[in-house]
MIDREN-347153 format. One line per 10 residues: number of its first residue (from 0); their letters; for each residue z, x negated, y of C-alpha. Coordinates in Angstrom, 1 decimal. Last residue first. Layout:
<pts>
NUM	a	Z X Y | ... .
</pts>
This chain:
<pts>
601	askaeaavpn	-9.5 20.5 -24.7 | -11.1 18.7 -21.8 | -11.3 15.4 -23.7 | -12.7 17.1 -26.8 | -15.3 19.0 -24.8 | -16.5 15.7 -23.1 | -16.6 13.9 -26.5 | -18.8 16.7 -28.0 | -21.1 16.7 -24.9 | -22.0 13.0 -25.3 .
591	rlrihlerlq	-25.2 12.3 -23.4 | -24.6 15.2 -21.1 | -27.9 16.4 -19.5 | -28.2 16.5 -15.7 | -31.1 17.8 -13.6 | -28.6 19.1 -11.0 | -29.6 22.7 -11.5 | -29.3 22.2 -15.2 | -25.7 20.8 -14.9 | -24.6 23.9 -12.9 .
581	kedvmspaqt	-26.2 26.3 -15.5 | -24.6 24.4 -18.4 | -21.1 25.0 -17.1 | -18.8 22.5 -15.6 | -16.1 20.4 -17.3 | -13.0 19.4 -15.5 | -11.8 16.5 -13.3 | -9.4 18.0 -12.3 | -6.6 20.0 -14.0 | -5.7 21.6 -10.7 .
571	llcqarqtkp	-2.0 20.5 -10.6 | -2.4 17.6 -13.0 | -5.0 15.9 -10.8 | -6.5 13.1 -12.9 | -7.3 9.4 -12.0 | -5.5 8.0 -15.1 | -2.8 6.6 -12.9 | -2.3 10.1 -11.7 | -4.1 11.7 -8.8 | -2.4 12.7 -5.5 .
561	faivdrisea	-1.9 16.0 -3.8 | 0.3 15.5 -0.7 | 0.2 11.7 -0.6 | 3.3 9.8 0.4 | 5.1 9.9 -3.0 | 1.9 9.0 -4.8 | 2.0 5.5 -3.2 | 5.0 4.9 -5.5 | 8.6 3.8 -5.1 | 8.8 5.0 -1.5 .
551	rtmltilrdl	10.3 2.5 1.0 | 9.4 5.2 3.6 | 7.7 2.7 5.9 | 6.2 0.8 3.1 | 4.7 3.8 1.4 | 3.6 5.1 4.8 | 1.6 1.9 5.4 | 0.1 2.0 1.9 | -1.1 5.5 2.3 | -2.6 4.7 5.8 .
541	gfalgghppa	-4.5 1.6 4.5 | -5.5 -0.1 7.7 | -9.1 -1.0 8.6 | -10.4 -3.8 10.9 | -12.7 -4.5 13.7 | -15.6 -6.6 14.9 | -18.4 -6.7 17.4 | -20.9 -8.9 19.2 | -23.6 -6.5 20.5 | -26.8 -5.6 18.6 .
531	gyqladllfg	-29.8 -6.2 20.8 | -32.2 -4.1 18.7 | -32.8 -6.5 15.8 | -29.4 -5.7 14.3 | -30.7 -2.2 13.6 | -33.4 -3.4 11.3 | -31.0 -5.5 9.3 | -28.7 -2.5 9.0 | -31.4 0.0 7.8 | -32.7 -2.6 5.4 .
521	fkvqadepti	-29.4 -2.9 3.6 | -30.1 -2.1 0.0 | -33.9 -2.1 -0.2 | -34.3 -4.8 2.5 | -31.7 -7.0 0.9 | -33.4 -6.7 -2.5 | -36.7 -7.8 -0.9 | -35.0 -10.7 1.0 | -33.4 -11.8 -2.2 | -29.6 -11.5 -2.7 .
511	klasfvksqv	-28.4 -14.8 -4.1 | -25.1 -14.6 -2.2 | -26.1 -17.6 -0.1 | -29.4 -15.9 0.7 | -27.6 -12.7 1.7 | -25.4 -14.8 4.0 | -28.5 -16.5 5.6 | -30.1 -13.1 6.1 | -27.1 -11.9 8.1 | -27.3 -15.1 10.2 .
501	earhirvsgg	-31.0 -14.3 11.0 | -30.2 -10.6 11.8 | -27.6 -11.4 14.5 | -24.5 -9.3 14.8 | -22.4 -10.7 11.9 | -19.0 -9.0 12.0 | -15.7 -10.2 13.3 | -13.3 -9.5 10.5 | -10.9 -7.0 9.0 | -7.8 -6.4 7.0 .
491	glewgnlvmd	-5.0 -3.9 6.9 | -1.5 -3.4 5.6 | -1.7 -6.2 2.9 | 1.7 -6.0 1.2 | 4.1 -8.9 0.9 | 6.7 -7.5 3.3 | 4.0 -6.8 5.9 | 0.6 -8.5 6.0 | -2.2 -8.1 8.6 | -5.4 -9.7 7.3 .
481	yakavckspd	-7.9 -11.7 9.2 | -11.6 -12.7 8.8 | -13.7 -14.9 11.1 | -14.9 -16.7 7.9 | -14.7 -20.3 6.7 | -17.6 -22.0 4.9 | -16.5 -25.1 3.0 | -17.1 -23.6 -0.4 | -20.6 -22.5 0.7 | -21.8 -26.1 0.7 .
471	sdmydehgdk	-25.3 -26.9 2.1 | -26.9 -23.5 2.7 | -23.9 -21.4 3.8 | -22.4 -24.6 5.2 | -25.1 -24.3 7.9 | -23.4 -21.3 9.6 | -20.0 -23.1 9.8 | -20.4 -24.1 13.5 | -18.8 -20.9 14.8 | -16.7 -19.4 12.0 .
461	pstfphhman	-18.7 -17.3 9.6 | -19.2 -13.6 10.4 | -18.3 -10.9 7.9 | -21.2 -8.6 6.8 | -21.3 -9.7 3.2 | -17.8 -8.3 2.4 | -14.4 -10.0 2.3 | -14.6 -12.9 -0.2 | -18.4 -12.6 -0.4 | -19.5 -13.7 -3.9 .
451	wrdededyef	-20.9 -17.1 -4.9 | -22.8 -17.4 -8.2 | -22.4 -18.8 -11.7 | -21.9 -15.3 -13.3 | -18.8 -16.1 -15.3 | -17.7 -18.8 -12.8 | -17.6 -16.4 -9.8 | -17.1 -18.6 -6.8 | -15.4 -17.2 -3.7 | -17.1 -17.0 -0.3 .
441	mpfdvvwlpa	-16.3 -16.9 3.4 | -12.9 -18.6 2.9 | -10.2 -16.9 4.9 | -9.3 -18.2 8.3 | -6.4 -15.9 9.1 | -3.2 -14.4 7.6 | -1.4 -12.4 10.2 | 2.4 -11.8 9.7 | 5.0 -9.1 9.4 | 8.5 -9.5 7.8 .
431	wrdeflgnkk	10.6 -6.4 8.3 | 14.1 -7.4 7.1 | 16.3 -7.8 4.0 | 16.4 -11.6 3.6 | 16.1 -12.7 0.0 | 17.1 -16.1 -1.4 | 20.7 -15.6 -0.2 | 22.4 -16.2 -3.5 | 23.3 -12.5 -4.2 | 19.8 -11.3 -3.3 .
421	gfeshgvklr	18.1 -13.8 -5.5 | 20.5 -13.2 -8.5 | 20.0 -9.5 -8.2 | 16.3 -10.1 -8.4 | 13.9 -9.8 -5.4 | 13.6 -13.6 -4.8 | 13.3 -14.4 -8.6 | 10.5 -11.9 -9.1 | 8.8 -12.8 -5.9 | 8.7 -16.5 -6.6 .
411	lagisdnvik	7.7 -15.7 -10.2 | 4.7 -13.7 -8.9 | 3.5 -16.7 -6.8 | 4.3 -18.9 -9.8 | 1.9 -16.9 -12.0 | -0.9 -16.0 -9.5 | -1.0 -19.4 -7.7 | -0.8 -21.4 -11.0 | -3.4 -19.2 -12.7 | -5.8 -19.5 -9.7 .
401	akdagffild	-5.2 -23.3 -9.4 | -6.1 -23.9 -13.0 | -3.0 -25.0 -14.8 | 0.5 -26.4 -14.1 | 3.4 -24.3 -12.8 | 6.9 -25.8 -12.7 | 10.4 -24.3 -12.2 | 13.2 -26.3 -10.6 | 16.8 -25.1 -11.0 | 19.5 -26.1 -8.5 .
391	gdqagtreli	23.2 -26.9 -9.3 | 23.2 -30.3 -7.6 | 20.6 -30.4 -4.8 | 16.8 -30.3 -4.9 | 14.9 -31.2 -1.7 | 11.7 -30.2 -3.4 | 9.9 -33.3 -2.2 | 12.7 -35.8 -2.9 | 13.7 -34.4 -6.3 | 10.1 -34.2 -7.6 .
381	vnlaadhlnk	9.2 -37.6 -6.0 | 12.2 -39.2 -7.9 | 11.2 -37.6 -11.2 | 7.6 -38.8 -10.8 | 8.7 -42.4 -10.1 | 11.2 -42.3 -13.0 | 8.5 -41.5 -15.6 | 8.2 -37.9 -17.0 | 8.0 -37.2 -20.7 | 11.7 -37.6 -21.3 .
371	vipsqlgerg	12.4 -35.0 -18.6 | 10.4 -32.3 -20.4 | 13.2 -30.9 -22.7 | 15.3 -30.2 -19.6 | 18.6 -31.2 -18.0 | 18.7 -33.8 -15.2 | 21.8 -35.9 -14.3 | 20.8 -38.7 -16.7 | 17.4 -39.1 -15.0 | 19.1 -39.7 -11.6 .
361	kakenvkiwa	22.9 -39.8 -11.8 | 23.2 -38.9 -8.1 | 21.3 -35.6 -8.7 | 24.0 -34.2 -11.0 | 23.2 -31.0 -12.8 | 19.6 -30.5 -11.6 | 18.1 -28.1 -14.2 | 14.5 -28.8 -14.9 | 11.8 -26.2 -15.9 | 8.5 -25.8 -17.6 .
351	lgkagyikvf	7.0 -22.3 -17.9 | 4.5 -21.3 -20.5 | 0.8 -20.7 -21.1 | 0.3 -19.1 -17.7 | -2.3 -16.3 -17.7 | -0.6 -13.9 -15.2 | 1.3 -11.9 -17.9 | 2.4 -15.3 -19.3 | 4.5 -15.7 -16.1 | 6.9 -12.9 -17.4 .
341	etygdiegrs	7.4 -14.4 -20.8 | 8.7 -17.6 -19.2 | 10.8 -15.6 -16.8 | 12.6 -14.0 -19.8 | 13.0 -17.4 -21.4 | 14.7 -18.6 -18.2 | 17.0 -15.5 -18.3 | 17.9 -16.2 -22.0 | 18.6 -19.9 -21.2 | 21.2 -18.7 -18.7 .
331	mqggqpvrla	20.8 -19.0 -15.0 | 23.6 -20.7 -13.1 | 21.4 -23.8 -12.6 | 19.4 -21.6 -10.2 | 21.8 -22.6 -7.4 | 18.8 -23.0 -5.1 | 15.6 -22.2 -6.9 | 13.0 -24.9 -6.4 | 9.4 -23.9 -7.3 | 7.3 -26.9 -8.3 .
321	vvrggpttap	3.5 -27.1 -8.3 | 0.7 -28.6 -10.4 | -2.9 -27.7 -9.7 | -6.3 -27.9 -11.4 | -9.7 -27.2 -9.7 | -11.1 -30.5 -10.8 | -9.1 -31.8 -13.7 | -6.7 -34.8 -13.2 | -3.6 -32.9 -12.3 | -4.5 -30.1 -14.7 .
311	tsfvkfdvdk	-4.4 -32.6 -17.6 | -1.4 -34.6 -16.3 | 1.1 -31.7 -16.2 | 0.8 -30.2 -19.7 | -0.2 -33.6 -20.9 | 3.3 -35.0 -20.3 | 2.8 -38.7 -20.4 | 2.6 -38.9 -16.6 | -0.4 -40.5 -14.9 | -1.9 -37.7 -12.8 .
301	mvdtletfql	1.4 -36.0 -12.1 | 2.1 -37.2 -8.5 | -1.1 -36.0 -6.8 | -0.7 -32.4 -8.2 | 2.9 -32.1 -7.1 | 2.8 -29.6 -4.3 | 6.1 -27.9 -3.6 | 5.9 -24.1 -3.6 | 8.2 -22.1 -1.3 | 11.3 -19.8 -1.7 .
291	kvrldpkdsg	13.0 -17.8 1.1 | 11.8 -14.4 0.0 | 11.5 -12.1 3.1 | 8.3 -13.9 3.9 | 6.4 -11.8 1.3 | 3.1 -13.7 1.2 | -0.2 -11.8 1.4 | -2.9 -14.5 0.6 | -0.7 -15.7 -2.3 | 0.2 -19.0 -3.9 .
281	ylhmadayqm	3.2 -19.2 -1.6 | 3.1 -22.6 0.1 | -0.4 -23.8 -0.6 | -2.0 -20.4 -0.8 | -0.5 -19.3 2.5 | -1.4 -22.7 4.1 | -5.1 -22.3 3.0 | -5.2 -18.7 4.4 | -4.0 -19.9 7.7 | -0.7 -18.4 9.0 .
271	vpfegldvdm	-0.1 -16.5 12.2 | 3.5 -15.4 13.0 | 3.8 -11.7 14.2 | 6.2 -11.3 17.0 | 8.8 -8.6 16.9 | 8.6 -5.7 14.4 | 10.9 -3.6 16.6 | 12.0 -0.5 14.6 | 12.8 2.9 16.2 | 11.2 4.6 13.2 .
261	tnrfvqkimd	8.4 6.7 14.6 | 8.0 5.3 18.1 | 8.9 1.6 17.5 | 7.0 1.4 14.1 | 3.8 3.0 15.6 | 4.1 0.9 18.8 | 4.3 -2.3 16.8 | 1.3 -1.3 14.7 | -0.7 -0.7 17.8 | 0.4 -3.9 19.6 .
251	qflariedeg	-0.7 -5.9 16.5 | -3.9 -4.0 16.7 | -4.7 -5.2 20.2 | -3.5 -8.8 19.6 | -5.7 -9.1 16.4 | -8.8 -7.8 18.2 | -8.2 -10.2 21.1 | -7.8 -13.2 18.8 | -11.0 -12.5 16.9 | -13.2 -11.9 20.0 .
241	lfsteidiqt	-13.9 -8.6 21.8 | -17.3 -7.4 23.0 | -17.6 -4.4 20.7 | -14.8 -2.5 18.8 | -14.4 -1.1 15.3 | -11.5 0.9 13.7 | -10.9 2.6 10.4 | -7.5 4.1 9.6 | -8.2 4.5 5.9 | -7.1 7.2 3.5 .
231	fepqrdarld	-7.3 7.0 -0.2 | -9.4 8.5 -3.0 | -9.5 7.1 -6.5 | -5.9 6.1 -6.0 | -4.3 2.8 -6.8 | -0.6 2.2 -7.1 | -0.2 1.7 -10.8 | -3.6 0.4 -11.7 | -6.9 2.0 -12.8 | -10.1 0.2 -12.7 .
221	edrfcktiqy	-11.8 1.3 -9.6 | -13.9 4.4 -8.9 | -13.5 3.9 -5.1 | -13.5 6.7 -2.6 | -12.6 6.6 1.1 | -11.1 9.4 3.2 | -10.9 9.1 6.9 | -8.8 8.4 10.0 | -11.6 7.4 12.3 | -12.0 4.9 15.1 .
211	yrdygavmll	-14.8 3.8 17.5 | -14.9 1.6 20.6 | -18.2 0.4 22.2 | -20.3 3.5 21.5 | -23.4 1.5 22.1 | -25.7 2.4 19.2 | -25.2 -1.2 17.8 | -21.5 -0.5 17.7 | -22.2 2.8 16.0 | -24.3 0.9 13.4 .
201	qkflqpsqpl	-21.4 -1.3 12.7 | -19.2 1.8 12.1 | -21.9 3.1 9.8 | -22.0 0.0 7.7 | -18.3 -0.2 7.1 | -17.4 3.5 6.6 | -15.5 2.6 3.4 | -16.1 3.2 -0.3 | -18.2 6.1 0.8 | -19.1 8.8 -1.7 .
191	affhgdhvrs	-22.5 8.0 -3.3 | -25.7 10.1 -3.1 | -27.9 10.3 -6.1 | -31.6 10.8 -7.0 | -33.0 11.9 -10.4 | -34.4 15.2 -8.9 | -34.1 15.4 -5.2 | -32.9 18.9 -4.2 | -30.0 19.1 -6.7 | -28.8 15.6 -5.7 .
181	pvlydragep	-26.2 14.0 -8.0 | -23.0 12.7 -6.4 | -21.9 9.2 -7.5 | -18.4 7.8 -7.1 | -19.2 4.1 -6.6 | -17.7 1.1 -8.5 | -16.0 -1.4 -6.3 | -18.2 -3.6 -4.0 | -21.8 -4.7 -4.7 | -22.8 -1.2 -6.0 .
171	tsktlmptei	-23.8 0.1 -2.6 | -24.9 3.7 -3.2 | -26.3 5.5 -0.1 | -24.3 8.2 1.7 | -22.7 11.6 1.3 | -19.3 11.5 3.2 | -21.1 10.7 6.4 | -19.4 9.2 9.5 | -17.1 11.1 11.9 | -16.6 9.7 15.4 .
161	difgnadlfk	-13.1 9.4 17.0 | -13.3 7.6 20.3 | -11.4 4.4 21.3 | -10.6 3.9 25.0 | -7.2 2.2 24.7 | -5.2 5.4 25.5 | -7.1 7.2 22.7 | -6.3 4.4 20.3 | -2.6 4.5 21.0 | -2.4 8.3 20.9 .
151	rvemavkyrl	-4.4 8.5 17.6 | -2.2 5.8 16.0 | 0.9 7.6 17.1 | -0.4 10.9 15.7 | -1.2 9.3 12.3 | 2.3 7.9 12.2 | 3.8 11.3 13.0 | 1.8 13.0 10.3 | 2.8 10.4 7.7 | 6.4 10.7 8.8 .
141	mlnrqmyprr	6.3 14.5 8.2 | 4.7 13.7 4.8 | 7.6 11.4 3.8 | 10.3 13.7 5.1 | 8.9 16.7 3.3 | 8.7 14.7 0.1 | 12.4 13.7 0.2 | 13.4 17.2 1.4 | 11.9 18.8 -1.8 | 9.4 21.5 -1.1 .
131	ldlvrhtlrt	6.5 19.2 -2.1 | 7.9 19.1 -5.6 | 7.5 22.9 -5.7 | 3.8 22.7 -4.8 | 3.4 19.7 -7.1 | 4.4 21.5 -10.3 | 2.1 19.4 -12.5 | 2.7 16.4 -10.2 | 6.5 16.6 -10.5 | 6.6 17.3 -14.2 .
121	teslndddlq	4.2 14.4 -15.0 | 6.1 12.1 -12.6 | 9.2 12.7 -14.7 | 12.2 14.2 -12.8 | 15.5 12.4 -12.5 | 16.2 13.2 -8.8 | 17.2 16.8 -9.4 | 17.9 18.4 -6.0 | 14.9 20.7 -6.3 | 16.1 22.1 -9.6 .
111	fpptvsanlv	13.4 22.3 -12.2 | 10.9 24.8 -13.8 | 11.7 27.3 -11.0 | 13.1 30.7 -12.0 | 10.7 33.3 -10.7 | 10.7 33.7 -6.9 | 11.2 36.8 -4.7 | 9.2 37.3 -1.5 | 10.1 38.4 2.0 | 13.6 39.3 1.1 .
101	nlehclveik	15.2 40.7 4.2 | 18.8 40.0 5.3 | 20.4 41.4 8.5 | 23.7 40.6 10.2 | 24.3 37.1 8.6 | 27.0 34.9 10.2 | 25.1 31.6 10.8 | 27.1 28.4 10.4 | 27.8 25.5 12.8 | 29.0 21.9 12.9 .
91	gttindnttg	26.8 20.6 10.1 | 23.5 21.9 11.5 | 22.1 18.3 12.2 | 23.2 17.1 8.8 | 25.5 14.3 7.6 | 28.4 15.3 9.8 | 29.3 18.2 7.6 | 32.0 20.6 9.0 | 34.5 22.4 6.7 | 37.8 20.9 8.0 .
81	eprarvlgki	38.0 23.3 10.9 | 36.1 26.5 10.4 | 32.4 26.3 11.1 | 31.4 27.2 14.7 | 29.3 30.4 15.2 | 25.6 31.3 15.4 | 25.2 35.1 14.9 | 22.6 36.5 12.5 | 19.2 37.6 11.5 | 17.8 36.5 8.2 .
71	qvcfenrlde	14.4 36.3 6.6 | 13.9 35.3 3.0 | 11.7 33.4 0.5 | 13.6 33.3 -2.8 | 13.6 29.6 -4.0 | 17.0 29.8 -5.7 | 18.3 33.4 -6.4 | 19.4 36.3 -4.2 | 20.7 39.4 -5.9 | 24.2 39.3 -4.3 .
61	avkfmeprdp	22.6 38.8 -0.9 | 20.7 42.1 -1.1 | 24.0 43.9 -1.8 | 25.7 42.1 1.1 | 23.0 43.3 3.6 | 23.6 46.9 2.6 | 27.4 46.4 2.5 | 27.9 44.8 5.9 | 31.6 44.0 5.8 | 31.0 42.2 2.5 .
51	dcvvqvyger	30.4 39.0 4.6 | 27.2 36.9 4.1 | 27.6 33.4 5.6 | 24.4 31.3 6.2 | 24.6 27.5 6.1 | 21.5 25.8 7.7 | 19.2 23.3 6.1 | 16.3 21.0 7.3 | 13.2 21.0 9.5 | 10.8 22.0 6.7 .
41	drldvfivgg	12.7 25.1 5.8 | 16.0 25.6 3.9 | 18.7 28.3 3.8 | 22.0 27.3 2.1 | 23.5 30.7 1.3 | 27.2 31.4 1.2 | 28.5 34.7 -0.2 | 32.0 35.9 0.6 | 33.8 38.0 -2.0 | 35.5 35.2 -3.9 .
31	hdrrrnvwgc	33.3 32.3 -2.9 | 29.8 33.1 -4.2 | 27.4 30.2 -3.6 | 23.6 30.5 -3.2 | 21.5 27.4 -3.1 | 18.2 26.3 -1.5 | 17.2 29.8 -0.6 | 13.9 29.4 1.2 | 13.0 30.0 4.8 | 12.9 32.3 7.8 .
21	ltvtqgllae	15.5 32.4 10.6 | 16.2 34.9 13.4 | 19.0 33.8 15.8 | 21.8 35.6 17.7 | 23.7 33.4 20.2 | 27.4 32.7 20.3 | 27.0 29.0 19.7 | 23.3 27.9 20.3 | 24.1 24.4 21.6 | 26.3 24.0 18.4 .
11	tvqgcyisrm	23.0 23.4 16.5 | 20.2 25.4 14.8 | 17.3 23.0 14.5 | 17.2 22.7 10.7 | 16.7 26.4 10.2 | 13.7 26.6 12.5 | 13.9 28.9 15.5 | 13.2 32.5 16.7 | 11.7 33.8 13.5 | 9.3 36.6 12.4 .
1	am	7.9 36.8 16.0 | 7.8 40.3 17.5 .
</pts>
């Protein structure tokens, strides 16, 4: 006989008068003057169980119950007495009168209460098994499962097949830092864990599988940041014989279906924005369109002003001057403005110039700022005209190298928009805001190394007619690359790939990768492209990031069952850990600093 007849969270008034068998954990036990109430919990939710002293054997067991005991109960479903119903839960109109109670396994006292919302992340990740019992975490992981299923259903219906690619592969140090795996059989040789299945999925297209997908782990030994994980999950997709627009349309439909079927949310149409426009208006290639603030370009106006902070970047190649108008920002105190000044310094800005528009009609006299005296009337008039400033507004300025301006004022735009001030003054619209960002540059220049790097990856195709720019002027070369953005997060990105060996060689040449070097690193791909490789392209979505957005979780770690910390450690299993000398010897490895390793593990 089955140990249960139904999940706790599925018992409703439809079962009134029926006997049910339930299994789960004691969430809470309450003694109400001779009657014991037990809130029983499983992954589907809670149900209230009533233990009457009329059944002394069962009641004696109930008296000894404690939180997190694993129990089985058999009882009668009945309506809750009038005035005691709970409309917030599915089982809120009924209770189960307990006939039989069996303790399947007792529990020691847990290190924290499961309904405690003020737990440190260290506590949560150390006791992750208990943390995962919390309804918040269960909801997150159930949604993750449902999203993955919707993705699979959509891709299956559209002719995509799931093909596994290797976890042990060749090191490609051009991207992020690889996780290396030493080979026992081949002394001094190493595999790498995949940063992405990129090359293999291209090879599958050459092999004629036409449409491929995989929900797979990827590994990057990146510099640690708040929401980065050394291992993460990618929805990886590739298709042959589709152009850029068709690929975007297909996967826009996929994401819309996922949101519709898992959250009953209609994402609507996705606007398409060119990379150049996104940087021009928002200073970001993943703009959050919920924030109603935009940059105003002022570089051309500031070349002849006395204020060197503006005129120097305005006359320097690669410099930029922008304004950010904050409607009704004149309400901000000097302390708040100083706080924002310190904030932009995080992004390399030297400071933050500002003007309060007290009375626009008075011209210069109606403006309040230490910098006004250094700006001529023509410049002030253009600032007011272009920004559309009104009485009571505040204008912030960014002036520096374009990257610093984009990063700092872009971050300031979000900071102001998401602040209490921003929400109160209508600068933030609480909605789902998707878009496509397209036409990325093919290359970005690395000043330190004096070379061009691939903006996306070296296998991205240039726009038709841009192939010659790779030799003559790489800065003009635009790629067939696209990113899907939602609420200021990059959900996924991809491109049409290079399918001709001669174009691929041109890209390697622009990146200063010699033919010999290219053959060593990517020879298998270049060889494959010679055998009638089809036009192909695709994209990859970050599943962890998608679920974080959908659940509005505070951290990516709240949607991964067993994540690593910011220091790339697993507090549950204490990984990474030392291994014994025998294992190292088999792998032909000798520790260079064994004392430091021992100290770290101690």
